[in-house]
mmCIF file of the N, C-alpha and C atoms, coordinates in Angstrom:
data_MODEL
# 
_entry.id   MODEL 
# 
loop_
_atom_site.group_PDB 
_atom_site.id 
_atom_site.type_symbol 
_atom_site.label_atom_id 
_atom_site.label_alt_id 
_atom_site.label_comp_id 
_atom_site.label_asym_id 
_atom_site.label_entity_id 
_atom_site.label_seq_id 
_atom_site.pdbx_PDB_ins_code 
_atom_site.Cartn_x 
_atom_site.Cartn_y 
_atom_site.Cartn_z 
_atom_site.occupancy 
_atom_site.B_iso_or_equiv 
_atom_site.pdbx_formal_charge 
_atom_site.auth_seq_id 
_atom_site.auth_comp_id 
_atom_site.auth_asym_id 
_atom_site.auth_atom_id 
_atom_site.pdbx_PDB_model_num 
ATOM 1   N N  . MET A 1 1  ? -55.401 -16.383 14.923 1.00 0.00 ? 1  MET A N  1 
ATOM 2   C CA . MET A 1 1  ? -54.448 -17.749 14.743 1.00 0.00 ? 1  MET A CA 1 
ATOM 3   C C  . MET A 1 1  ? -53.482 -17.395 13.708 1.00 0.00 ? 1  MET A C  1 
ATOM 4   N N  . ALA A 1 2  ? -52.252 -17.686 14.167 1.00 0.00 ? 2  ALA A N  1 
ATOM 5   C CA . ALA A 1 2  ? -51.031 -17.317 13.055 1.00 0.00 ? 2  ALA A CA 1 
ATOM 6   C C  . ALA A 1 2  ? -51.029 -18.238 11.892 1.00 0.00 ? 2  ALA A C  1 
ATOM 7   N N  . ARG A 1 3  ? -50.879 -17.685 10.581 1.00 0.00 ? 3  ARG A N  1 
ATOM 8   C CA . ARG A 1 3  ? -50.641 -18.599 9.567  1.00 0.00 ? 3  ARG A CA 1 
ATOM 9   C C  . ARG A 1 3  ? -49.133 -19.257 9.639  1.00 0.00 ? 3  ARG A C  1 
ATOM 10  N N  . THR A 1 4  ? -49.037 -20.472 9.148  1.00 0.00 ? 4  THR A N  1 
ATOM 11  C CA . THR A 1 4  ? -47.771 -20.715 9.121  1.00 0.00 ? 4  THR A CA 1 
ATOM 12  C C  . THR A 1 4  ? -47.396 -20.744 7.569  1.00 0.00 ? 4  THR A C  1 
ATOM 13  N N  . PRO A 1 5  ? -46.016 -20.286 7.219  1.00 0.00 ? 5  PRO A N  1 
ATOM 14  C CA . PRO A 1 5  ? -45.824 -20.268 5.816  1.00 0.00 ? 5  PRO A CA 1 
ATOM 15  C C  . PRO A 1 5  ? -45.440 -21.550 5.295  1.00 0.00 ? 5  PRO A C  1 
ATOM 16  N N  . ASN A 1 6  ? -45.873 -21.665 4.073  1.00 0.00 ? 6  ASN A N  1 
ATOM 17  C CA . ASN A 1 6  ? -45.770 -22.866 3.143  1.00 0.00 ? 6  ASN A CA 1 
ATOM 18  C C  . ASN A 1 6  ? -44.202 -23.112 2.870  1.00 0.00 ? 6  ASN A C  1 
ATOM 19  N N  . SER A 1 7  ? -43.912 -24.320 2.255  1.00 0.00 ? 7  SER A N  1 
ATOM 20  C CA . SER A 1 7  ? -42.530 -24.597 2.172  1.00 0.00 ? 7  SER A CA 1 
ATOM 21  C C  . SER A 1 7  ? -41.926 -23.701 0.915  1.00 0.00 ? 7  SER A C  1 
ATOM 22  N N  . GLY A 1 8  ? -42.828 -23.354 -0.038 1.00 0.00 ? 8  GLY A N  1 
ATOM 23  C CA . GLY A 1 8  ? -42.574 -22.477 -1.121 1.00 0.00 ? 8  GLY A CA 1 
ATOM 24  C C  . GLY A 1 8  ? -41.823 -21.149 -0.463 1.00 0.00 ? 8  GLY A C  1 
ATOM 25  N N  . ASN A 1 9  ? -42.607 -20.694 0.626  1.00 0.00 ? 9  ASN A N  1 
ATOM 26  C CA . ASN A 1 9  ? -42.242 -19.164 1.143  1.00 0.00 ? 9  ASN A CA 1 
ATOM 27  C C  . ASN A 1 9  ? -40.815 -19.611 1.953  1.00 0.00 ? 9  ASN A C  1 
ATOM 28  N N  . TRP A 1 10 ? -40.632 -20.591 2.547  1.00 0.00 ? 10 TRP A N  1 
ATOM 29  C CA . TRP A 1 10 ? -39.294 -20.890 3.217  1.00 0.00 ? 10 TRP A CA 1 
ATOM 30  C C  . TRP A 1 10 ? -38.117 -20.762 2.290  1.00 0.00 ? 10 TRP A C  1 
ATOM 31  N N  . ARG A 1 11 ? -38.426 -21.268 1.185  1.00 0.00 ? 11 ARG A N  1 
ATOM 32  C CA . ARG A 1 11 ? -37.335 -21.343 0.058  1.00 0.00 ? 11 ARG A CA 1 
ATOM 33  C C  . ARG A 1 11 ? -36.967 -19.902 -0.058 1.00 0.00 ? 11 ARG A C  1 
ATOM 34  N N  . PHE A 1 12 ? -38.003 -18.975 -0.466 1.00 0.00 ? 12 PHE A N  1 
ATOM 35  C CA . PHE A 1 12 ? -37.695 -17.600 -0.804 1.00 0.00 ? 12 PHE A CA 1 
ATOM 36  C C  . PHE A 1 12 ? -36.975 -16.835 0.299  1.00 0.00 ? 12 PHE A C  1 
ATOM 37  N N  . ILE A 1 13 ? -37.497 -17.258 1.547  1.00 0.00 ? 13 ILE A N  1 
ATOM 38  C CA . ILE A 1 13 ? -36.919 -16.522 2.755  1.00 0.00 ? 13 ILE A CA 1 
ATOM 39  C C  . ILE A 1 13 ? -35.557 -16.882 2.872  1.00 0.00 ? 13 ILE A C  1 
ATOM 40  N N  . SER A 1 14 ? -35.028 -18.204 2.602  1.00 0.00 ? 14 SER A N  1 
ATOM 41  C CA . SER A 1 14 ? -33.899 -18.851 2.658  1.00 0.00 ? 14 SER A CA 1 
ATOM 42  C C  . SER A 1 14 ? -32.944 -18.117 1.563  1.00 0.00 ? 14 SER A C  1 
ATOM 43  N N  . ILE A 1 15 ? -33.589 -18.027 0.407  1.00 0.00 ? 15 ILE A N  1 
ATOM 44  C CA . ILE A 1 15 ? -32.775 -17.346 -0.620 1.00 0.00 ? 15 ILE A CA 1 
ATOM 45  C C  . ILE A 1 15 ? -32.463 -15.783 -0.283 1.00 0.00 ? 15 ILE A C  1 
ATOM 46  N N  . PHE A 1 16 ? -33.364 -15.192 0.196  1.00 0.00 ? 16 PHE A N  1 
ATOM 47  C CA . PHE A 1 16 ? -33.304 -13.795 0.702  1.00 0.00 ? 16 PHE A CA 1 
ATOM 48  C C  . PHE A 1 16 ? -32.349 -13.658 1.643  1.00 0.00 ? 16 PHE A C  1 
ATOM 49  N N  . SER A 1 17 ? -32.316 -14.603 2.656  1.00 0.00 ? 17 SER A N  1 
ATOM 50  C CA . SER A 1 17 ? -31.323 -14.454 3.867  1.00 0.00 ? 17 SER A CA 1 
ATOM 51  C C  . SER A 1 17 ? -29.964 -14.714 3.290  1.00 0.00 ? 17 SER A C  1 
ATOM 52  N N  . LEU A 1 18 ? -29.895 -15.793 2.394  1.00 0.00 ? 18 LEU A N  1 
ATOM 53  C CA . LEU A 1 18 ? -28.236 -15.971 1.899  1.00 0.00 ? 18 LEU A CA 1 
ATOM 54  C C  . LEU A 1 18 ? -27.937 -14.833 1.123  1.00 0.00 ? 18 LEU A C  1 
ATOM 55  N N  . ILE A 1 19 ? -28.631 -14.246 0.216  1.00 0.00 ? 19 ILE A N  1 
ATOM 56  C CA . ILE A 1 19 ? -28.375 -13.091 -0.681 1.00 0.00 ? 19 ILE A CA 1 
ATOM 57  C C  . ILE A 1 19 ? -28.080 -11.671 0.215  1.00 0.00 ? 19 ILE A C  1 
ATOM 58  N N  . LEU A 1 20 ? -28.749 -11.624 1.284  1.00 0.00 ? 20 LEU A N  1 
ATOM 59  C CA . LEU A 1 20 ? -28.447 -10.593 2.147  1.00 0.00 ? 20 LEU A CA 1 
ATOM 60  C C  . LEU A 1 20 ? -27.266 -10.663 2.932  1.00 0.00 ? 20 LEU A C  1 
ATOM 61  N N  . GLY A 1 21 ? -27.080 -11.918 3.371  1.00 0.00 ? 21 GLY A N  1 
ATOM 62  C CA . GLY A 1 21 ? -25.680 -12.229 4.220  1.00 0.00 ? 21 GLY A CA 1 
ATOM 63  C C  . GLY A 1 21 ? -24.596 -12.112 3.232  1.00 0.00 ? 21 GLY A C  1 
ATOM 64  N N  . ILE A 1 22 ? -24.686 -12.543 1.956  1.00 0.00 ? 22 ILE A N  1 
ATOM 65  C CA . ILE A 1 22 ? -23.568 -12.266 1.184  1.00 0.00 ? 22 ILE A CA 1 
ATOM 66  C C  . ILE A 1 22 ? -23.083 -10.910 0.779  1.00 0.00 ? 22 ILE A C  1 
ATOM 67  N N  . THR A 1 23 ? -24.258 -10.153 0.539  1.00 0.00 ? 23 THR A N  1 
ATOM 68  C CA . THR A 1 23 ? -24.310 -8.548  0.211  1.00 0.00 ? 23 THR A CA 1 
ATOM 69  C C  . THR A 1 23 ? -23.624 -7.911  1.378  1.00 0.00 ? 23 THR A C  1 
ATOM 70  N N  . LEU A 1 24 ? -23.850 -8.185  2.612  1.00 0.00 ? 24 LEU A N  1 
ATOM 71  C CA . LEU A 1 24 ? -23.290 -7.507  3.718  1.00 0.00 ? 24 LEU A CA 1 
ATOM 72  C C  . LEU A 1 24 ? -21.610 -7.958  3.798  1.00 0.00 ? 24 LEU A C  1 
ATOM 73  N N  . VAL A 1 25 ? -21.391 -9.160  3.649  1.00 0.00 ? 25 VAL A N  1 
ATOM 74  C CA . VAL A 1 25 ? -20.172 -9.465  3.833  1.00 0.00 ? 25 VAL A CA 1 
ATOM 75  C C  . VAL A 1 25 ? -19.361 -8.813  2.626  1.00 0.00 ? 25 VAL A C  1 
ATOM 76  N N  . VAL A 1 26 ? -19.707 -8.881  1.530  1.00 0.00 ? 26 VAL A N  1 
ATOM 77  C CA . VAL A 1 26 ? -19.056 -8.108  0.425  1.00 0.00 ? 26 VAL A CA 1 
ATOM 78  C C  . VAL A 1 26 ? -18.861 -6.896  0.623  1.00 0.00 ? 26 VAL A C  1 
ATOM 79  N N  . TRP A 1 27 ? -19.908 -6.118  1.230  1.00 0.00 ? 27 TRP A N  1 
ATOM 80  C CA . TRP A 1 27 ? -19.947 -4.711  1.542  1.00 0.00 ? 27 TRP A CA 1 
ATOM 81  C C  . TRP A 1 27 ? -18.857 -4.199  2.432  1.00 0.00 ? 27 TRP A C  1 
ATOM 82  N N  . VAL A 1 28 ? -18.880 -5.123  3.495  1.00 0.00 ? 28 VAL A N  1 
ATOM 83  C CA . VAL A 1 28 ? -18.036 -4.730  4.590  1.00 0.00 ? 28 VAL A CA 1 
ATOM 84  C C  . VAL A 1 28 ? -16.491 -5.146  4.186  1.00 0.00 ? 28 VAL A C  1 
ATOM 85  N N  . LEU A 1 29 ? -16.123 -6.167  3.337  1.00 0.00 ? 29 LEU A N  1 
ATOM 86  C CA . LEU A 1 29 ? -14.854 -6.429  3.216  1.00 0.00 ? 29 LEU A CA 1 
ATOM 87  C C  . LEU A 1 29 ? -14.448 -5.585  2.158  1.00 0.00 ? 29 LEU A C  1 
ATOM 88  N N  . ARG A 1 30 ? -15.357 -5.126  1.097  1.00 0.00 ? 30 ARG A N  1 
ATOM 89  C CA . ARG A 1 30 ? -14.860 -4.046  0.246  1.00 0.00 ? 30 ARG A CA 1 
ATOM 90  C C  . ARG A 1 30 ? -14.693 -2.765  0.866  1.00 0.00 ? 30 ARG A C  1 
ATOM 91  N N  . GLY A 1 31 ? -15.376 -2.574  1.976  1.00 0.00 ? 31 GLY A N  1 
ATOM 92  C CA . GLY A 1 31 ? -15.168 -1.277  2.766  1.00 0.00 ? 31 GLY A CA 1 
ATOM 93  C C  . GLY A 1 31 ? -13.735 -1.381  3.384  1.00 0.00 ? 31 GLY A C  1 
ATOM 94  N N  . LEU A 1 32 ? -13.353 -2.535  3.952  1.00 0.00 ? 32 LEU A N  1 
ATOM 95  C CA . LEU A 1 32 ? -12.150 -2.740  4.503  1.00 0.00 ? 32 LEU A CA 1 
ATOM 96  C C  . LEU A 1 32 ? -10.854 -2.790  3.585  1.00 0.00 ? 32 LEU A C  1 
ATOM 97  N N  . ALA A 1 33 ? -11.194 -2.566  2.330  1.00 0.00 ? 33 ALA A N  1 
ATOM 98  C CA . ALA A 1 33 ? -10.244 -2.643  1.318  1.00 0.00 ? 33 ALA A CA 1 
ATOM 99  C C  . ALA A 1 33 ? -9.718  -4.037  1.000  1.00 0.00 ? 33 ALA A C  1 
ATOM 100 N N  . ILE A 1 34 ? -10.440 -5.161  1.683  1.00 0.00 ? 34 ILE A N  1 
ATOM 101 C CA . ILE A 1 34 ? -9.922  -6.555  1.116  1.00 0.00 ? 34 ILE A CA 1 
ATOM 102 C C  . ILE A 1 34 ? -10.429 -7.012  -0.170 1.00 0.00 ? 34 ILE A C  1 
ATOM 103 N N  . LEU A 1 35 ? -11.701 -6.487  -0.443 1.00 0.00 ? 35 LEU A N  1 
ATOM 104 C CA . LEU A 1 35 ? -12.295 -6.773  -1.623 1.00 0.00 ? 35 LEU A CA 1 
ATOM 105 C C  . LEU A 1 35 ? -12.245 -5.599  -2.625 1.00 0.00 ? 35 LEU A C  1 
ATOM 106 N N  . SER A 1 36 ? -11.207 -4.853  -2.654 1.00 0.00 ? 36 SER A N  1 
ATOM 107 C CA . SER A 1 36 ? -11.273 -3.358  -3.192 1.00 0.00 ? 36 SER A CA 1 
ATOM 108 C C  . SER A 1 36 ? -11.302 -3.601  -4.848 1.00 0.00 ? 36 SER A C  1 
ATOM 109 N N  . PHE A 1 37 ? -11.155 -4.709  -5.300 1.00 0.00 ? 37 PHE A N  1 
ATOM 110 C CA . PHE A 1 37 ? -10.921 -5.158  -6.640 1.00 0.00 ? 37 PHE A CA 1 
ATOM 111 C C  . PHE A 1 37 ? -12.231 -5.351  -7.532 1.00 0.00 ? 37 PHE A C  1 
ATOM 112 N N  . LEU A 1 38 ? -13.394 -5.599  -6.381 1.00 0.00 ? 38 LEU A N  1 
ATOM 113 C CA . LEU A 1 38 ? -14.665 -5.670  -7.073 1.00 0.00 ? 38 LEU A CA 1 
ATOM 114 C C  . LEU A 1 38 ? -15.413 -4.358  -7.347 1.00 0.00 ? 38 LEU A C  1 
ATOM 115 N N  . PRO A 1 39 ? -15.907 -4.240  -8.451 1.00 0.00 ? 39 PRO A N  1 
ATOM 116 C CA . PRO A 1 39 ? -16.532 -2.974  -8.865 1.00 0.00 ? 39 PRO A CA 1 
ATOM 117 C C  . PRO A 1 39 ? -17.855 -2.913  -8.274 1.00 0.00 ? 39 PRO A C  1 
ATOM 118 N N  . GLY A 1 40 ? -18.102 -1.560  -7.991 1.00 0.00 ? 40 GLY A N  1 
ATOM 119 C CA . GLY A 1 40 ? -19.487 -1.164  -7.188 1.00 0.00 ? 40 GLY A CA 1 
ATOM 120 C C  . GLY A 1 40 ? -20.586 -1.672  -7.747 1.00 0.00 ? 40 GLY A C  1 
ATOM 121 N N  . GLY A 1 41 ? -20.661 -2.158  -9.066 1.00 0.00 ? 41 GLY A N  1 
ATOM 122 C CA . GLY A 1 41 ? -21.931 -2.537  -9.817 1.00 0.00 ? 41 GLY A CA 1 
ATOM 123 C C  . GLY A 1 41 ? -22.294 -4.077  -9.035 1.00 0.00 ? 41 GLY A C  1 
ATOM 124 N N  . ILE A 1 42 ? -21.294 -4.695  -8.737 1.00 0.00 ? 42 ILE A N  1 
ATOM 125 C CA . ILE A 1 42 ? -21.473 -6.267  -8.023 1.00 0.00 ? 42 ILE A CA 1 
ATOM 126 C C  . ILE A 1 42 ? -22.342 -6.058  -6.823 1.00 0.00 ? 42 ILE A C  1 
ATOM 127 N N  . ILE A 1 43 ? -22.037 -4.937  -5.985 1.00 0.00 ? 43 ILE A N  1 
ATOM 128 C CA . ILE A 1 43 ? -22.887 -4.614  -4.877 1.00 0.00 ? 43 ILE A CA 1 
ATOM 129 C C  . ILE A 1 43 ? -24.478 -4.098  -5.171 1.00 0.00 ? 43 ILE A C  1 
ATOM 130 N N  . TRP A 1 44 ? -24.404 -3.346  -6.157 1.00 0.00 ? 44 TRP A N  1 
ATOM 131 C CA . TRP A 1 44 ? -25.825 -3.112  -6.568 1.00 0.00 ? 44 TRP A CA 1 
ATOM 132 C C  . TRP A 1 44 ? -26.563 -4.373  -7.212 1.00 0.00 ? 44 TRP A C  1 
ATOM 133 N N  . VAL A 1 45 ? -25.904 -5.206  -7.801 1.00 0.00 ? 45 VAL A N  1 
ATOM 134 C CA . VAL A 1 45 ? -26.696 -6.192  -8.309 1.00 0.00 ? 45 VAL A CA 1 
ATOM 135 C C  . VAL A 1 45 ? -26.965 -7.180  -7.310 1.00 0.00 ? 45 VAL A C  1 
ATOM 136 N N  . LEU A 1 46 ? -26.300 -7.298  -5.974 1.00 0.00 ? 46 LEU A N  1 
ATOM 137 C CA . LEU A 1 46 ? -26.711 -8.249  -4.912 1.00 0.00 ? 46 LEU A CA 1 
ATOM 138 C C  . LEU A 1 46 ? -27.796 -7.504  -4.422 1.00 0.00 ? 46 LEU A C  1 
ATOM 139 N N  . ILE A 1 47 ? -27.796 -6.351  -4.265 1.00 0.00 ? 47 ILE A N  1 
ATOM 140 C CA . ILE A 1 47 ? -28.745 -5.603  -3.366 1.00 0.00 ? 47 ILE A CA 1 
ATOM 141 C C  . ILE A 1 47 ? -30.079 -5.797  -4.439 1.00 0.00 ? 47 ILE A C  1 
ATOM 142 N N  . LEU A 1 48 ? -30.162 -5.683  -5.459 1.00 0.00 ? 48 LEU A N  1 
ATOM 143 C CA . LEU A 1 48 ? -31.344 -5.845  -6.503 1.00 0.00 ? 48 LEU A CA 1 
ATOM 144 C C  . LEU A 1 48 ? -31.878 -7.244  -6.260 1.00 0.00 ? 48 LEU A C  1 
ATOM 145 N N  . LEU A 1 49 ? -30.885 -8.368  -6.193 1.00 0.00 ? 49 LEU A N  1 
ATOM 146 C CA . LEU A 1 49 ? -31.397 -9.665  -6.144 1.00 0.00 ? 49 LEU A CA 1 
ATOM 147 C C  . LEU A 1 49 ? -31.975 -9.823  -4.831 1.00 0.00 ? 49 LEU A C  1 
ATOM 148 N N  . CYS A 1 50 ? -31.456 -9.267  -3.678 1.00 0.00 ? 50 CYS A N  1 
ATOM 149 C CA . CYS A 1 50 ? -32.093 -9.233  -2.410 1.00 0.00 ? 50 CYS A CA 1 
ATOM 150 C C  . CYS A 1 50 ? -33.575 -8.669  -2.376 1.00 0.00 ? 50 CYS A C  1 
ATOM 151 N N  . LEU A 1 51 ? -33.620 -7.453  -2.889 1.00 0.00 ? 51 LEU A N  1 
ATOM 152 C CA . LEU A 1 51 ? -35.131 -6.847  -2.941 1.00 0.00 ? 51 LEU A CA 1 
ATOM 153 C C  . LEU A 1 51 ? -35.929 -7.685  -3.918 1.00 0.00 ? 51 LEU A C  1 
ATOM 154 N N  . ILE A 1 52 ? -35.630 -8.446  -4.857 1.00 0.00 ? 52 ILE A N  1 
ATOM 155 C CA . ILE A 1 52 ? -36.196 -9.240  -5.861 1.00 0.00 ? 52 ILE A CA 1 
ATOM 156 C C  . ILE A 1 52 ? -36.822 -10.421 -4.956 1.00 0.00 ? 52 ILE A C  1 
ATOM 157 N N  . ALA A 1 53 ? -35.852 -10.997 -4.043 1.00 0.00 ? 53 ALA A N  1 
ATOM 158 C CA . ALA A 1 53 ? -36.221 -12.164 -3.364 1.00 0.00 ? 53 ALA A CA 1 
ATOM 159 C C  . ALA A 1 53 ? -37.150 -11.788 -2.219 1.00 0.00 ? 53 ALA A C  1 
ATOM 160 N N  . GLY A 1 54 ? -36.940 -10.822 -1.572 1.00 0.00 ? 54 GLY A N  1 
ATOM 161 C CA . GLY A 1 54 ? -37.933 -10.332 -0.618 1.00 0.00 ? 54 GLY A CA 1 
ATOM 162 C C  . GLY A 1 54 ? -39.058 -9.949  -1.038 1.00 0.00 ? 54 GLY A C  1 
ATOM 163 N N  . ILE A 1 55 ? -39.465 -9.550  -2.338 1.00 0.00 ? 55 ILE A N  1 
ATOM 164 C CA . ILE A 1 55 ? -40.683 -9.033  -2.808 1.00 0.00 ? 55 ILE A CA 1 
ATOM 165 C C  . ILE A 1 55 ? -41.269 -10.388 -3.289 1.00 0.00 ? 55 ILE A C  1 
ATOM 166 N N  . LEU A 1 56 ? -40.648 -11.392 -3.842 1.00 0.00 ? 56 LEU A N  1 
ATOM 167 C CA . LEU A 1 56 ? -41.178 -12.636 -4.174 1.00 0.00 ? 56 LEU A CA 1 
ATOM 168 C C  . LEU A 1 56 ? -41.792 -13.432 -2.918 1.00 0.00 ? 56 LEU A C  1 
ATOM 169 N N  . SER A 1 57 ? -40.885 -13.331 -1.935 1.00 0.00 ? 57 SER A N  1 
ATOM 170 C CA . SER A 1 57 ? -41.416 -13.903 -0.599 1.00 0.00 ? 57 SER A CA 1 
ATOM 171 C C  . SER A 1 57 ? -42.566 -13.338 -0.123 1.00 0.00 ? 57 SER A C  1 
ATOM 172 N N  . TYR A 1 58 ? -42.694 -12.112 0.032  1.00 0.00 ? 58 TYR A N  1 
ATOM 173 C CA . TYR A 1 58 ? -44.091 -11.449 0.252  1.00 0.00 ? 58 TYR A CA 1 
ATOM 174 C C  . TYR A 1 58 ? -45.125 -11.696 -0.624 1.00 0.00 ? 58 TYR A C  1 
ATOM 175 N N  . LEU A 1 59 ? -44.863 -11.757 -1.993 1.00 0.00 ? 59 LEU A N  1 
ATOM 176 C CA . LEU A 1 59 ? -45.879 -12.157 -2.775 1.00 0.00 ? 59 LEU A CA 1 
ATOM 177 C C  . LEU A 1 59 ? -46.408 -13.547 -2.646 1.00 0.00 ? 59 LEU A C  1 
ATOM 178 N N  . GLN A 1 60 ? -45.429 -14.495 -2.581 1.00 0.00 ? 60 GLN A N  1 
ATOM 179 C CA . GLN A 1 60 ? -45.888 -15.899 -2.206 1.00 0.00 ? 60 GLN A CA 1 
ATOM 180 C C  . GLN A 1 60 ? -46.663 -16.006 -1.098 1.00 0.00 ? 60 GLN A C  1 
ATOM 181 N N  . GLU A 1 61 ? -46.397 -15.392 0.081  1.00 0.00 ? 61 GLU A N  1 
ATOM 182 C CA . GLU A 1 61 ? -47.243 -15.618 1.154  1.00 0.00 ? 61 GLU A CA 1 
ATOM 183 C C  . GLU A 1 61 ? -48.564 -14.816 0.975  1.00 0.00 ? 61 GLU A C  1 
ATOM 184 N N  . THR A 1 62 ? -48.756 -13.895 0.416  1.00 0.00 ? 62 THR A N  1 
ATOM 185 C CA . THR A 1 62 ? -50.011 -13.014 0.328  1.00 0.00 ? 62 THR A CA 1 
ATOM 186 C C  . THR A 1 62 ? -51.004 -13.612 -0.860 1.00 0.00 ? 62 THR A C  1 
ATOM 187 N N  . VAL A 1 63 ? -50.235 -13.733 -1.944 1.00 0.00 ? 63 VAL A N  1 
ATOM 188 C CA . VAL A 1 63 ? -51.196 -14.183 -3.033 1.00 0.00 ? 63 VAL A CA 1 
ATOM 189 C C  . VAL A 1 63 ? -51.351 -15.591 -3.303 1.00 0.00 ? 63 VAL A C  1 
ATOM 190 N N  . TRP A 1 64 ? -50.312 -16.350 -3.202 1.00 0.00 ? 64 TRP A N  1 
ATOM 191 C CA . TRP A 1 64 ? -50.497 -17.853 -3.447 1.00 0.00 ? 64 TRP A CA 1 
ATOM 192 C C  . TRP A 1 64 ? -50.907 -18.554 -2.286 1.00 0.00 ? 64 TRP A C  1 
# 
């Protein structure tokens, strides 16, 4: 029987999806030289935030 994720996990999944989408949009627009004024560190911060949100989502489902 499949477990249904609790509401707290949906929050982390939503945050993960939002940050991932923003990261991909910024990365593509920077590659097309539309957002070329943004430093590369911004993309690394977004990737790091995405990884943290994904890890928290996984931990919430397995630990709590």
